[in-house]
MARDRENBA-730731 format. One record per residue: residue number from 1; x, y, z of N, C-alpha, C, O in turn. Coordinates in steps of 0.2 Angstrom, whole numbers, plus 2048, in hexadecimal, padded with zeros to 3 digits. Example, Ala and Ser with C-alpha at 12.3 -4.5 7.8 and 13.67 -1.06 7.14 Angstrom:
<atoms>
+------+-----+-----+-----+-----+-----+-----+-----+-----+-----+-----+-----+-----+
! ropa !  nx !  ny !  nz ! cax ! cay ! caz !  cx !  cy !  cz !  ox !  oy !  oz !
+------+-----+-----+-----+-----+-----+-----+-----+-----+-----+-----+-----+-----+
!    1 ! 842 ! 7E4 ! 827 ! 83E ! 7EA ! 827 ! 842 ! 7F0 ! 827 ! 847 ! 7EF ! 82A !
!    2 ! 840 ! 7F5 ! 823 ! 844 ! 7FB ! 824 ! 840 ! 800 ! 827 ! 843 ! 806 ! 828 !
+------+-----+-----+-----+-----+-----+-----+-----+-----+-----+-----+-----+-----+
</atoms>
This chain:
<atoms>
+------+-----+-----+-----+-----+-----+-----+-----+-----+-----+-----+-----+-----+
! ropa !  nx !  ny !  nz ! cax ! cay ! caz !  cx !  cy !  cz !  ox !  oy !  oz !
+------+-----+-----+-----+-----+-----+-----+-----+-----+-----+-----+-----+-----+
!    1 ! E41 ! 8F0 ! C28 ! E43 ! 8EB ! C25 ! E40 ! 8E4 ! C24 ! E3E ! 8E0 ! C28 !
!    2 ! E3F ! 8E4 ! C1D ! E3B ! 8DC ! C1B ! E40 ! 8D8 ! C1B ! E46 ! 8DA ! C1B !
!    3 ! E3C ! 8D1 ! C19 ! E40 ! 8CB ! C19 ! E41 ! 8C7 ! C20 ! E40 ! 8CA ! C24 !
!    4 ! E44 ! 8C0 ! C21 ! E47 ! 8BF ! C18 ! E42 ! 8BD ! C16 ! E3D ! 8BC ! C18 !
!    5 ! E45 ! 8BD ! C10 ! E40 ! 8BA ! C0A ! E43 ! 8B1 ! C08 ! E49 ! 8B0 ! C07 !
!    6 ! E3E ! 8AE ! C08 ! E41 ! 8A7 ! C04 ! E43 ! 8A6 ! BFD ! E48 ! 8A3 ! BFB !
!    7 ! E3F ! 8A8 ! BF9 ! E40 ! 8A9 ! BF3 ! E3F ! 8B1 ! BEE ! E3C ! 8B6 ! BF2 !
!    8 ! E3F ! 8B2 ! BE9 ! E3D ! 8B9 ! BE6 ! E36 ! 8BB ! BE5 ! E33 ! 8C0 ! BE4 !
!    9 ! E34 ! 8B5 ! BE7 ! E2D ! 8B5 ! BE3 ! E29 ! 8B9 ! BEC ! E24 ! 8BA ! BED !
!   10 ! E2E ! 8B9 ! BF0 ! E2C ! 8BC ! BF6 ! E2A ! 8C3 ! BF8 ! E25 ! 8C5 ! BFB !
!   11 ! E30 ! 8C5 ! BF5 ! E31 ! 8CB ! BF3 ! E29 ! 8D1 ! BF0 ! E27 ! 8D1 ! BEA !
!   12 ! E27 ! 8D4 ! BF3 ! E22 ! 8D7 ! BF2 ! E21 ! 8DC ! BEC ! E1B ! 8DD ! BE9 !
!   13 ! E27 ! 8E0 ! BEA ! E2A ! 8E1 ! BE4 ! E31 ! 8E0 ! BE0 ! E36 ! 8DF ! BE4 !
!   14 ! E31 ! 8E1 ! BDE ! E38 ! 8DC ! BD9 ! E3B ! 8E1 ! BD6 ! E41 ! 8E1 ! BD4 !
!   15 ! E39 ! 8E6 ! BD5 ! E3B ! 8ED ! BD3 ! E40 ! 8F1 ! BD6 ! E46 ! 8F3 ! BD4 !
!   16 ! E3D ! 8F0 ! BDE ! E3E ! 8F5 ! BE3 ! E43 ! 8F0 ! BE7 ! E47 ! 8F2 ! BEB !
!   17 ! E42 ! 8E8 ! BE6 ! E48 ! 8E5 ! BE9 ! E4F ! 8E5 ! BE4 ! E53 ! 8E1 ! BE6 !
!   18 ! E4F ! 8E8 ! BDF ! E53 ! 8E6 ! BDB ! E56 ! 8ED ! BDA ! E5C ! 8EF ! BD8 !
!   19 ! E52 ! 8F1 ! BDC ! E55 ! 8F8 ! BDF ! E5A ! 8FA ! BE3 ! E5F ! 8FC ! BE3 !
!   20 ! E54 ! 8F8 ! BE9 ! E5A ! 8F7 ! BF0 ! E60 ! 8F1 ! BEE ! E64 ! 8F6 ! BEC !
!   21 ! E62 ! 8EE ! BED ! E65 ! 8EB ! BEA ! E6C ! 8EC ! BE9 ! E71 ! 8EA ! BED !
!   22 ! E6B ! 8F0 ! BE2 ! E6E ! 8F4 ! BDF ! E72 ! 8F8 ! BE1 ! E78 ! 8F8 ! BE0 !
!   23 ! E6E ! 8FC ! BE5 ! E71 ! 901 ! BEB ! E76 ! 8FE ! BEF ! E7C ! 901 ! BEF !
!   24 ! E75 ! 8F8 ! BF1 ! E78 ! 8F6 ! BF8 ! E7F ! 8F1 ! BF2 ! E85 ! 8F0 ! BF5 !
!   25 ! E7E ! 8F0 ! BEF ! E82 ! 8EE ! BEB ! E8A ! 8F1 ! BE9 ! E90 ! 8EF ! BE8 !
!   26 ! E87 ! 8F8 ! BE9 ! E8C ! 8FF ! BE6 ! E8E ! 901 ! BEB ! E94 ! 904 ! BE9 !
!   27 ! E8C ! 900 ! BF4 ! E8E ! 901 ! BF9 ! E94 ! 8FA ! BFA ! E9A ! 8FC ! BFD !
!   28 ! E94 ! 8F5 ! BF8 ! E97 ! 8F1 ! BFA ! EA0 ! 8F1 ! BF4 ! EA6 ! 8F1 ! BF4 !
!   29 ! E9C ! 8F2 ! BEF ! EA1 ! 8F5 ! BEB ! EA8 ! 8FA ! BEB ! EAE ! 8FA ! BE9 !
!   30 ! EA3 ! 8FE ! BF0 ! EA7 ! 906 ! BF4 ! EAD ! 904 ! BF8 ! EB2 ! 907 ! BF9 !
!   31 ! EAA ! 8FD ! BFB ! EAC ! 8FB ! C02 ! EA8 ! 8F9 ! C0A ! EAA ! 8F7 ! C10 !
!   32 ! EA3 ! 8F9 ! C05 ! E9F ! 8F6 ! C0E ! EA0 ! 8EF ! C0F ! EA2 ! 8EB ! C0B !
!   33 ! EA0 ! 8F0 ! C13 ! EA2 ! 8E9 ! C16 ! E9A ! 8E0 ! C17 ! E95 ! 8E1 ! C1B !
!   34 ! E99 ! 8DD ! C15 ! E92 ! 8D7 ! C14 ! E92 ! 8D8 ! C19 ! E96 ! 8D6 ! C1D !
!   35 ! E8B ! 8DA ! C1A ! E86 ! 8D8 ! C21 ! E84 ! 8D1 ! C22 ! E82 ! 8D0 ! C27 !
!   36 ! E84 ! 8CA ! C1D ! E87 ! 8C3 ! C1E ! E8B ! 8C0 ! C1B ! E8E ! 8C1 ! C16 !
!   37 ! E8C ! 8BA ! C1F ! E93 ! 8B9 ! C1C ! E91 ! 8B4 ! C15 ! E8E ! 8AF ! C15 !
!   38 ! E94 ! 8B8 ! C0F ! E93 ! 8B9 ! C09 ! E97 ! 8B1 ! C05 ! E9C ! 8AD ! C06 !
!   39 ! E91 ! 8B0 ! BFF ! E90 ! 8A8 ! BFD ! E96 ! 8A9 ! BF5 ! E98 ! 8A5 ! BF1 !
!   40 ! E96 ! 8B0 ! BF5 ! E9A ! 8B2 ! BEF ! EA0 ! 8B9 ! BEF ! EA2 ! 8BD ! BF4 !
!   41 ! EA0 ! 8BA ! BEA ! EA6 ! 8C0 ! BE9 ! EA3 ! 8C6 ! BE6 ! EA6 ! 8CC ! BE6 !
!   42 ! E9D ! 8C6 ! BE3 ! E9B ! 8C8 ! BE1 ! E97 ! 8CF ! BE4 ! E93 ! 8CD ! BE8 !
!   43 ! E97 ! 8D7 ! BE4 ! E92 ! 8D8 ! BE6 ! E8B ! 8D9 ! BE5 ! E88 ! 8D9 ! BEA !
!   44 ! E8A ! 8D9 ! BE2 ! E83 ! 8D7 ! BDF ! E80 ! 8D0 ! BE4 ! E7D ! 8D1 ! BEA !
!   45 ! E82 ! 8CC ! BE2 ! E80 ! 8C6 ! BE5 ! E80 ! 8C8 ! BED ! E7A ! 8C8 ! BEF !
!   46 ! E85 ! 8C9 ! BF0 ! E85 ! 8CB ! BF6 ! E7E ! 8CF ! BF9 ! E7B ! 8CD ! BFE !
!   47 ! E7D ! 8D3 ! BF6 ! E78 ! 8DA ! BF9 ! E71 ! 8D4 ! BF8 ! E6E ! 8D2 ! BFD !
!   48 ! E70 ! 8D2 ! BF1 ! E6C ! 8CD ! BF2 ! E6C ! 8C7 ! BF6 ! E66 ! 8C4 ! BF7 !
!   49 ! E72 ! 8C5 ! BF8 ! E6E ! 8C1 ! BFC ! E6F ! 8C4 ! C06 ! E6D ! 8C1 ! C0B !
!   50 ! E71 ! 8CA ! C06 ! E6E ! 8CD ! C0C ! E68 ! 8D0 ! C0B ! E66 ! 8D2 ! C11 !
!   51 ! E65 ! 8D1 ! C07 ! E5E ! 8D2 ! C06 ! E59 ! 8CE ! C08 ! E55 ! 8CE ! C0C !
!   52 ! E5A ! 8C7 ! C02 ! E58 ! 8C1 ! C04 ! E57 ! 8BF ! C0B ! E52 ! 8BC ! C0D !
!   53 ! E5E ! 8C1 ! C0F ! E5E ! 8C0 ! C19 ! E5A ! 8C4 ! C1C ! E58 ! 8C3 ! C22 !
!   54 ! E57 ! 8CB ! C19 ! E55 ! 8D0 ! C1F ! E58 ! 8D6 ! C22 ! E56 ! 8DB ! C24 !
!   55 ! E5F ! 8D4 ! C20 ! E62 ! 8DA ! C24 ! E63 ! 8E0 ! C22 ! E65 ! 8E5 ! C26 !
!   56 ! E62 ! 8E1 ! C1C ! E63 ! 8E6 ! C18 ! E5D ! 8EB ! C1B ! E59 ! 8E8 ! C1E !
!   57 ! E5C ! 8F1 ! C1C ! E54 ! 8F6 ! C1F ! E53 ! 8F9 ! C19 ! E56 ! 8FD ! C16 !
!   58 ! E4C ! 8F5 ! C17 ! E4A ! 8F9 ! C12 ! E43 ! 8F7 ! C11 ! E42 ! 8F1 ! C13 !
!   59 ! E3D ! 8FC ! C0F ! E38 ! 8FC ! C0F ! E33 ! 8FB ! C06 ! E33 ! 8FF ! C02 !
!   60 ! E31 ! 8F7 ! C07 ! E2B ! 8F8 ! BFF ! E26 ! 8FE ! BFF ! E20 ! 8FE ! C02 !
!   61 ! E28 ! 903 ! BFB ! E22 ! 906 ! BFB ! E1D ! 904 ! BF5 ! E1F ! 902 ! BF0 !
!   62 ! E16 ! 907 ! BF7 ! E12 ! 906 ! BF0 ! E13 ! 90E ! BED ! E12 ! 914 ! BEF !
!   63 ! E14 ! 90B ! BE5 ! E15 ! 910 ! BE2 ! E10 ! 910 ! BDB ! E0A ! 90D ! BDD !
!   64 ! E10 ! 912 ! BD7 ! E0D ! 912 ! BCF ! E0F ! 90D ! BCD ! E15 ! 90A ! BCE !
!   65 ! E0A ! 90A ! BC7 ! E0B ! 905 ! BC6 ! E0F ! 905 ! BC0 ! E10 ! 90A ! BBD !
!   66 ! E13 ! 8FF ! BBE ! E19 ! 8FF ! BBA ! E18 ! 903 ! BB3 ! E12 ! 905 ! BB1 !
!   67 ! E1E ! 903 ! BAF ! E1B ! 904 ! BA6 ! E1A ! 8FD ! BA4 ! E1E ! 8F9 ! BA4 !
!   68 ! E13 ! 8FD ! BA1 ! E10 ! 8F6 ! B9E ! E0B ! 8F5 ! BA3 ! E06 ! 8F5 ! BA0 !
!   69 ! E0A ! 8F4 ! BA7 ! E04 ! 8F2 ! BAB ! DFF ! 8F9 ! BA9 ! E00 ! 8FE ! BA6 !
!   70 ! DF9 ! 8F7 ! BAC ! DF3 ! 8FA ! BAC ! DF3 ! 900 ! BAF ! DF4 ! 8FF ! BB5 !
!   71 ! DF1 ! 907 ! BAE ! DF2 ! 90C ! BB1 ! DF9 ! 90F ! BAF ! DF9 ! 915 ! BB0 !
!   72 ! DFE ! 90C ! BAD ! E02 ! 910 ! BAC ! E03 ! 914 ! BA8 ! E00 ! 914 ! BA2 !
!   73 ! E07 ! 91A ! BA8 ! E08 ! 91E ! BA2 ! E10 ! 91A ! B9D ! E14 ! 915 ! B9E !
!   74 ! E11 ! 91E ! B97 ! E11 ! 91C ! B93 ! E17 ! 925 ! B90 ! E16 ! 92B ! B91 !
!   75 ! E1C ! 923 ! B8D ! E21 ! 92A ! B8D ! E23 ! 92B ! B86 ! E25 ! 930 ! B84 !
!   76 ! E21 ! 926 ! B83 ! E1F ! 927 ! B7A ! E1A ! 928 ! B79 ! E15 ! 927 ! B7C !
!   77 ! E1B ! 92C ! B72 ! E15 ! 92E ! B6F ! E14 ! 92C ! B67 ! E18 ! 92D ! B63 !
!   78 ! E10 ! 92A ! B67 ! E0D ! 927 ! B5E ! E0D ! 92D ! B5A ! E0B ! 92C ! B54 !
+------+-----+-----+-----+-----+-----+-----+-----+-----+-----+-----+-----+-----+
</atoms>
């Protein structure tokens, strides 16, 4: 478990953070109960609030560089 985070700037990998939040938001839409006292009715905002509070169990893994970064391969052919 990571967090709590003060701001999005503290998150090690924004891509993975968004992925975790999106998966949690889908669970909330499916009927899961919020793990924090929500400030919003929107599932995405609630999931983000949960992740920032550090109540979601997730870890960031170091992987291949994102597209556009040095060393990333592009699937486009010229």
